[in-house]
C-alpha positions as CSV (number, residue, x, y, z in Angstrom):
1,M,39.4,11.2,-2.0
2,L,37.4,9.4,0.2
3,S,34.8,8.6,-2.6
4,T,37.8,7.0,-4.4
5,A,38.3,4.6,-1.4
6,F,34.2,4.1,-0.5
7,N,33.3,3.1,-4.2
8,A,36.7,1.2,-4.4
9,A,35.8,-0.9,-2.0
10,F,32.3,-1.7,-3.1
11,P,33.1,-4.0,-6.1
12,N,30.0,-6.4,-6.8
13,P,27.9,-5.9,-3.2
14,S,25.6,-8.8,-3.2
15,G,23.4,-7.6,-0.4
16,R,23.0,-6.5,3.2
17,A,25.8,-8.8,4.5
18,K,28.3,-8.4,1.7
19,T,27.8,-4.3,1.9
20,L,28.2,-4.2,5.7
21,R,31.2,-6.4,5.6
22,T,32.7,-4.0,2.6
23,L,31.8,-0.9,4.8
24,R,33.6,-2.1,7.6
25,S,36.7,-2.0,5.6
26,T,36.6,0.7,3.6
27,L,36.7,4.4,5.3
28,L,39.5,6.2,6.1
29,P,40.9,6.4,9.6
30,L,40.4,10.1,11.3
31,G,42.7,11.7,13.6
32,P,40.2,13.2,15.7
33,L,37.7,11.4,17.9
34,C,34.1,12.2,18.6
35,A,33.3,15.0,21.1
36,A,30.4,12.8,23.0
37,A,30.5,12.3,26.5
38,L,30.2,8.5,27.1
39,I,28.0,7.7,30.2
40,G,28.8,4.8,32.2
41,L,26.8,3.1,34.9
42,A,27.4,1.1,37.6
43,G,24.8,-0.3,39.9
44,V,25.4,-0.7,43.6
45,N,23.5,-2.9,45.6
46,P,21.5,-2.0,49.1
47,A,23.1,-4.0,51.8
48,A,21.8,-7.2,51.6
49,A,20.0,-8.7,55.2
50,S,20.9,-12.3,53.3
51,T,20.9,-14.0,50.6
52,S,17.8,-16.3,49.6
53,V,18.4,-19.1,47.2
54,W,15.6,-20.8,45.0
55,K,15.5,-24.2,45.7
56,A,17.2,-26.5,42.7
57,G,14.6,-28.2,40.3
58,T,11.5,-25.9,41.7
59,N,9.0,-24.3,39.6
60,G,6.3,-21.9,41.2
61,S,6.0,-18.4,42.9
62,Y,8.0,-16.2,43.3
63,T,6.7,-15.0,46.6
64,A,6.1,-18.4,48.0
65,G,8.5,-19.2,50.9
66,A,8.1,-22.8,50.2
67,N,10.1,-22.4,47.0
68,W,12.8,-21.0,48.9
69,V,15.9,-22.8,50.8
70,G,15.1,-22.3,54.3
71,G,11.3,-21.4,53.7
72,V,11.3,-17.7,53.5
73,A,11.0,-15.5,50.1
74,P,13.1,-12.4,49.5
75,G,12.2,-9.7,51.2
76,P,13.6,-6.0,51.7
77,G,17.3,-5.4,51.6
78,D,17.8,-9.5,50.5
79,T,19.4,-11.0,47.7
80,A,17.5,-13.5,45.6
81,L,20.1,-15.6,43.8
82,I,18.2,-18.0,40.7
83,T,20.3,-20.4,39.0
84,G,20.5,-22.5,35.9
85,S,19.6,-25.8,37.9
86,S,16.3,-24.2,38.7
87,P,14.7,-23.1,35.2
88,W,11.4,-22.1,36.1
89,F,9.5,-18.9,38.2
90,T,6.8,-17.6,38.2
91,D,5.5,-14.1,39.5
92,S,2.1,-14.0,38.5
93,E,0.0,-14.5,35.4
94,A,-3.1,-13.0,36.7
95,T,-3.3,-9.4,36.6
96,N,-3.1,-8.3,40.2
97,G,1.2,-9.3,39.7
98,D,3.3,-8.1,42.7
99,T,5.8,-5.1,43.2
100,I,9.3,-6.5,43.8
101,A,11.3,-3.7,46.0
102,Q,14.6,-3.1,47.8
103,Q,16.1,-6.5,46.2
104,A,18.6,-7.3,44.2
105,L,18.0,-10.3,41.8
106,D,21.2,-12.3,40.6
107,F,20.1,-14.7,37.8
108,E,23.0,-17.1,36.7
109,A,22.3,-19.3,33.9
110,G,24.4,-22.3,33.2
111,P,25.3,-24.1,29.8
112,G,22.4,-25.5,28.4
113,S,20.5,-24.6,31.9
114,P,18.6,-21.4,30.9
115,I,16.7,-19.4,33.9
116,V,12.7,-18.8,32.8
117,G,10.4,-17.0,34.7
118,I,7.3,-15.4,33.9
119,L,5.9,-11.7,34.7
120,G,2.6,-10.8,34.9
121,Q,1.5,-7.0,36.1
122,T,4.6,-6.5,38.0
123,T,6.8,-4.0,38.9
124,F,10.4,-4.0,39.8
125,A,10.7,-1.0,42.3
126,A,13.6,2.1,41.8
127,D,15.5,0.2,44.3
128,T,15.6,-3.3,42.6
129,I,18.5,-4.2,41.1
130,L,18.6,-7.2,38.7
131,N,21.8,-8.7,37.5
132,C,22.3,-11.4,34.9
133,A,25.0,-13.7,34.2
134,G,25.0,-16.8,31.5
135,G,24.5,-16.6,28.1
136,G,25.7,-14.3,25.5
137,L,25.6,-13.8,21.7
138,D,25.0,-17.2,20.8
139,Q,23.6,-18.9,23.8
140,Q,21.0,-19.2,25.8
141,G,20.7,-17.1,29.4
142,T,17.5,-15.7,31.3
143,W,14.1,-15.9,29.7
144,L,11.8,-13.5,31.6
145,K,7.9,-13.9,29.8
146,A,6.3,-10.6,30.3
147,Y,2.3,-10.8,30.6
148,H,0.0,-7.7,30.2
149,N,1.7,-4.9,31.6
150,N,4.7,-4.6,33.5
151,A,7.2,-1.6,35.1
152,L,11.0,-2.0,35.1
153,N,12.0,1.1,37.8
154,G,15.0,-0.1,38.8
155,T,18.5,-1.3,37.7
156,I,18.8,-3.8,35.0
157,N,22.7,-5.4,34.3
158,V,22.7,-7.6,31.4
159,G,26.6,-9.0,31.9
160,S,29.4,-7.8,33.5
161,A,33.0,-6.6,32.7
162,S,33.7,-10.4,33.8
163,A,30.6,-12.5,32.5
164,T,28.9,-11.9,29.4
165,A,25.0,-12.7,29.6
166,R,21.8,-12.9,27.5
167,L,18.7,-11.6,28.6
168,T,15.6,-12.6,26.5
169,L,12.3,-10.2,27.2
170,N,9.2,-11.9,25.8
171,V,6.9,-9.3,26.0
172,L,3.4,-10.9,25.0
173,D,-0.5,-10.4,24.9
174,D,-2.2,-13.6,26.3
175,G,-4.0,-14.1,23.6
176,W,-7.2,-12.6,24.5
177,N,-6.8,-9.2,24.6
178,L,-9.0,-6.7,22.3
179,Y,-9.0,-3.8,23.6
180,Y,-5.6,-2.3,24.2
181,T,-1.7,-3.1,23.4
182,P,-0.2,-4.2,26.4
183,T,3.8,-2.7,27.2
184,T,6.7,-3.6,29.3
185,Q,8.2,-0.5,30.3
186,N,11.9,0.7,31.3
187,N,11.7,3.5,33.3
188,G,14.9,3.0,35.1
189,T,19.0,2.4,33.8
190,I,19.7,-1.1,31.7
191,T,23.3,-1.5,30.6
192,I,24.0,-4.2,28.4
193,A,28.0,-5.6,28.6
194,G,30.3,-6.4,25.9
195,G,29.5,-9.5,24.4
196,S,26.3,-9.9,25.9
197,V,22.7,-9.3,24.5
198,L,19.4,-8.1,25.1
199,H,16.8,-9.6,23.2
200,I,13.1,-7.6,23.4
201,Y,11.2,-10.5,21.6
202,P,7.5,-9.3,21.2
203,S,4.7,-11.4,20.4
204,A,3.1,-11.2,17.1
205,G,-0.4,-12.1,16.2
206,G,-0.9,-14.0,19.3
207,Y,2.2,-15.9,19.3
208,T,5.0,-16.5,22.3
209,L,7.8,-18.0,23.2
210,V,7.7,-22.1,24.6
211,Y,11.0,-23.0,26.6
212,Q,12.2,-26.5,25.1
213,P,14.3,-28.2,27.4
214,G,17.7,-29.3,25.6
215,G,16.6,-26.3,22.8
216,P,16.1,-23.2,22.0
217,P,12.5,-21.4,22.8
218,V,10.1,-22.0,19.9
219,P,6.8,-19.7,19.0
220,V,3.8,-21.2,19.7
221,L,0.1,-19.7,18.6
222,L,-1.9,-18.8,21.9
223,S,-5.6,-19.7,22.4
224,G,-7.8,-16.7,21.3
225,D,-7.8,-13.7,19.4
226,P,-4.1,-12.4,18.2
227,G,-2.3,-10.2,19.8
228,W,0.7,-8.2,20.3
229,A,3.0,-6.2,22.7
230,D,5.0,-3.3,23.1
231,F,8.3,-2.3,24.9
232,T,8.5,1.1,25.6
233,N,11.8,2.7,27.1
234,N,11.6,6.0,29.6
235,G,14.8,5.8,30.9
236,L,18.3,5.1,29.7
237,I,19.3,2.0,27.7
238,T,23.1,1.9,27.6
239,V,24.9,-0.2,25.3
240,T,28.5,-0.6,26.3
241,P,31.2,-1.6,23.3
242,G,30.8,-4.9,21.8
243,G,26.9,-5.3,23.5
244,T,23.9,-6.0,21.5
245,L,20.3,-4.6,21.7
246,V,17.7,-6.8,19.2
247,H,14.0,-5.8,18.9
248,S,12.9,-8.5,16.9
249,W,9.9,-11.2,16.6
250,E,12.4,-14.0,14.7
251,T,15.5,-12.7,13.2
252,A,16.3,-8.9,12.3
253,G,14.9,-8.4,9.1
254,S,12.0,-10.6,8.9
255,G,9.8,-7.6,8.3
256,R,7.1,-7.9,10.8
257,Y,5.6,-4.8,12.2
258,Q,2.9,-6.0,14.6
259,S,4.8,-4.5,17.8
260,A,7.0,-1.1,18.4
261,L,9.8,-0.3,20.2
262,I,8.6,3.2,22.0
263,N,11.6,5.1,23.0
264,N,11.0,8.2,24.9
265,G,14.1,8.1,26.6
266,V,17.5,7.8,25.5
267,I,19.2,4.7,24.4
268,R,23.3,5.2,23.9
269,V,25.6,3.1,21.7
270,Q,29.1,3.4,22.9
271,G,31.5,1.7,20.3
272,A,35.1,1.0,20.4
273,E,37.8,-0.1,17.9
274,G,37.7,-3.8,17.7
275,Q,34.2,-3.9,19.2
276,R,31.1,-4.7,17.1
277,T,28.7,-3.0,18.9
278,R,24.7,-2.8,17.3
279,V,21.1,-2.2,17.5
280,E,18.6,-4.3,15.4
281,V,15.2,-3.0,15.5
282,D,13.1,-5.3,13.5
283,A,9.6,-3.6,14.4
284,N,7.9,0.1,14.6
285,L,10.1,2.5,16.3
286,S,8.3,5.4,17.8
287,G,8.4,7.8,20.6
288,T,10.1,11.4,21.2
289,G,13.3,9.9,22.5
290,T,16.9,9.8,21.5
291,I,19.1,7.2,20.1
292,V,23.0,8.4,20.2
293,L,25.4,6.3,18.6
294,D,29.4,7.0,19.2
295,G,32.1,5.0,17.6
296,G,34.7,6.3,19.7
297,D,37.8,5.4,18.7
298,A,36.6,2.6,16.2
299,V,38.8,2.8,12.8
300,Q,35.3,1.9,10.7
301,P,32.3,3.2,11.6
302,S,30.6,-0.1,10.9
303,E,31.1,-1.5,14.3
304,T,29.1,0.8,16.0
305,T,25.4,0.6,13.8
306,L,21.6,0.9,14.4
307,S,19.2,-1.0,11.5
308,F,16.0,-0.6,11.4
309,S,13.0,-2.1,9.2
310,G,9.6,-1.4,10.6
311,N,7.5,1.9,10.5
312,L,9.7,4.9,12.0
313,R,7.2,7.4,13.4
314,G,9.8,9.4,15.6
315,Q,13.3,9.8,17.2
316,D,16.2,11.5,17.2
317,I,19.1,9.5,15.7
318,Q,22.6,11.0,16.2
319,A,25.3,9.5,14.9
320,C,29.4,9.8,15.0
321,N,31.8,7.4,13.5
322,A,28.6,5.2,13.2
323,G,26.5,3.8,10.9
324,V,22.4,3.7,10.4
325,E,21.3,1.0,8.3
326,V,17.4,1.6,7.0
327,V,15.6,-1.6,5.5
328,S,13.0,-1.4,3.1
329,P,11.9,2.3,3.8
330,L,9.6,1.4,0.6
331,D,6.5,-1.0,0.4
332,E,5.3,-2.0,4.0
333,A,7.8,0.3,6.1
334,Q,7.1,4.1,6.4
335,L,9.4,7.1,7.5
336,T,7.0,9.6,8.7
337,G,8.9,11.3,11.7
338,G,12.2,11.5,13.4
339,R,15.3,13.3,12.3
340,I,19.0,11.8,11.5
341,T,22.4,14.1,12.7
342,F,25.7,13.6,12.1
343,F,28.0,14.9,14.5
344,G,31.6,15.0,15.1
345,Q,34.6,15.1,12.6
346,G,32.5,13.5,9.3
347,R,32.7,9.6,9.6
348,S,29.3,8.0,9.6
349,Y,27.2,6.7,7.0
350,L,23.2,6.0,6.2
351,L,22.4,3.1,4.1
352,V,19.1,2.3,2.8
353,F,18.1,-0.9,1.3
354,P,14.6,0.0,-0.6
355,A,12.9,-3.1,-1.0
356,S,11.1,-2.3,-4.6
357,G,14.7,-0.9,-5.7
358,V,15.0,1.7,-8.2
359,D,15.4,0.2,-11.8
360,Q,12.9,2.3,-14.3
361,P,14.4,5.6,-14.6
362,G,11.4,7.8,-15.5
363,D,8.8,5.7,-13.4
364,P,7.9,8.4,-10.7
365,S,6.8,5.0,-8.4
366,T,10.5,4.1,-8.1
367,V,11.8,7.6,-7.1
368,L,13.5,7.1,-3.6
369,P,12.3,9.8,-1.4
370,F,13.9,9.3,1.9
371,G,11.5,10.8,4.6
372,L,13.6,11.8,7.2
373,P,15.4,15.0,7.0
374,I,19.4,14.8,7.7
375,K,21.3,17.4,9.7
376,G,25.1,17.6,9.7
377,F,25.8,16.1,6.8
378,R,29.6,16.8,5.6
379,A,33.0,15.9,4.2
380,G,33.9,12.7,5.2
381,D,30.3,11.6,5.8
382,V,28.4,8.9,3.3
383,I,24.9,8.8,2.3
384,A,24.3,5.4,0.0
385,F,21.1,3.5,-1.4
386,M,21.1,-0.1,-3.0
387,R,19.2,-0.1,-6.5
388,A,18.6,-3.0,-9.0
389,Y,21.6,-3.2,-11.1
390,P,21.3,-0.4,-14.3
391,Y,21.2,-1.6,-17.8
392,G,23.4,0.8,-19.8
393,T,25.8,3.6,-18.4
394,E,24.3,5.8,-15.8
395,T,25.1,9.6,-15.5
396,Y,24.1,11.0,-12.1
397,T,23.3,14.9,-11.7
398,P,23.1,16.1,-8.2
399,V,21.0,19.5,-8.4
400,W,20.1,21.5,-4.7
401,D,17.2,23.3,-3.9
402,Q,18.4,25.6,-1.0
403,A,15.2,27.3,-0.3
404,N,13.4,24.1,0.2
405,Q,16.6,22.0,1.5
406,Q,16.1,19.4,-0.9
407,L,18.8,17.7,-3.3
408,T,17.5,15.7,-5.7
409,I,19.9,12.9,-8.0
410,W,18.9,12.9,-11.6
411,V,20.4,9.8,-13.4
412,T,20.2,9.6,-17.4
413,N,21.0,6.3,-18.6
414,S,22.6,5.9,-22.1
415,L,19.8,3.3,-23.4
416,H,17.7,6.3,-23.4
417,P,20.2,9.7,-23.6
418,E,16.6,11.9,-24.3
419,R,15.3,11.9,-21.0
420,S,16.3,12.2,-17.6
421,A,14.5,10.7,-14.2
422,R,14.6,11.7,-10.6
423,L,16.2,8.3,-8.7
424,A,16.3,9.8,-5.4
425,V,15.2,13.0,-3.0
426,F,16.9,13.7,0.4
427,T,16.3,16.7,2.9
428,L,19.6,18.4,4.0
429,E,19.4,20.8,6.6
430,G,22.2,23.0,6.4
431,T,23.5,25.7,3.9
432,Y,25.4,23.8,0.8
433,G,26.2,25.2,-2.4
434,P,25.4,23.8,-6.0
435,D,28.7,22.3,-6.6
436,D,29.1,20.6,-3.1
437,F,28.1,17.2,-4.1
438,Q,29.2,14.0,-5.8
439,V,27.7,11.0,-7.0
440,S,28.8,8.0,-8.2
441,Y,27.9,3.9,-7.9
442,S,29.5,0.6,-7.6
443,D,28.3,-2.4,-9.9
444,G,26.6,-5.5,-8.2
445,T,26.9,-9.0,-8.9
446,S,25.2,-11.0,-11.5
447,G,23.6,-7.7,-12.7
448,R,21.4,-7.5,-9.9
449,T,22.4,-4.8,-7.4
450,A,24.2,-1.7,-7.3
451,Q,25.2,1.3,-4.9
452,V,24.7,4.5,-5.3
453,D,27.1,6.6,-2.9
454,L,26.8,10.5,-2.5
455,I,29.2,12.5,-0.5
456,T,29.6,16.4,-0.2
457,T,32.9,18.5,0.0
458,N,31.3,21.0,2.3
459,Q,33.6,20.6,5.7
460,S,31.3,22.7,7.7
461,P,27.5,23.1,6.9
462,R,26.1,26.2,8.4
463,E,22.2,26.3,9.9
464,P,20.2,27.4,7.2
């Protein structure tokens, strides 16, 4: 059975990294693939009147002709070429930024020569195409520092089938704003190619990225009062097999929640066999949009994942042959809106990492009340959560309440056999029977952690 394979493959989990590595090799492959249609996007450049090349070694305004070879700035129908040998360009740091329309912008970063641009109240019109090349998973690429409010209404291609890229979008306040949180909005389409990265890097507490020649950018505190900025997606972001989307102030899991990823559109994550495709959100995640994870023909669902560690205030998260990883739903982070839906043939998982653990049976404060309803949980799917390693032998009893659609996991410890305690509570949307659930755990390392696994034998839970 799947439960046997799942638990047997989790000996001594010592933390998140090892847990994820184990997940990659534990769930058994199934024949049928997910029944989700994958959308491929391809930008088509407008007919270009000419190609404008940025002068090597020049720092200055994008719209100033003196900064371009030939003395003329790009206009409608032109292609603007900016390479890594000319790393600094500026649209405007003022509040009256430019509108760039009917242009194709090609950013070609070289090894050790990232492109750094500054935007301020800038609008990329719907007929604008931005192509990024150079950089990748562990390399520098193009860095855009976006002050105030900016609108990305066109097409952005991060990498291509033939070249990887890294685009870091540093959304930030200028440090003096007290009245509103600025946001950079995507109202168009963004496509992240395999091996490429889109890193949304929000300012946090008045910090910004400063480029250091010969090294990676570093966060520096701005003058004025601390501020922060958000990123809003009203359009479509597609992460193709092997691509990565990150929204994080530093590295994912740092637990900083000053900024938000507001998704009112669609984020589509397309997996494939042998491709590590992921979205990592170390910020508040809100909005009315949808995040669709489809692992495709990947053997392991852990190859296609969404991981988030901030407050969740909305989202329809859909997973097929994929994983959803929730870090620290207790303590700082809160889950107050949204839903998780498993679809397809039962090859997905939800993995929860509570910050406090659940280590004192009988103490109400240690109950793990997972705040999101879960729909479509069926045979082959797994709900798991980490907890402090229990002392003594534990017996788990799942109790299903169909009227309230709640599953409560009770635990009895051999050290206190006279009493039972609630260990976790999940809201499952569907019709289940009282004997449809099984719970077990795998031992941790050095007596610190253990993983509790929940599965069901229900092949097709009906709507209640």
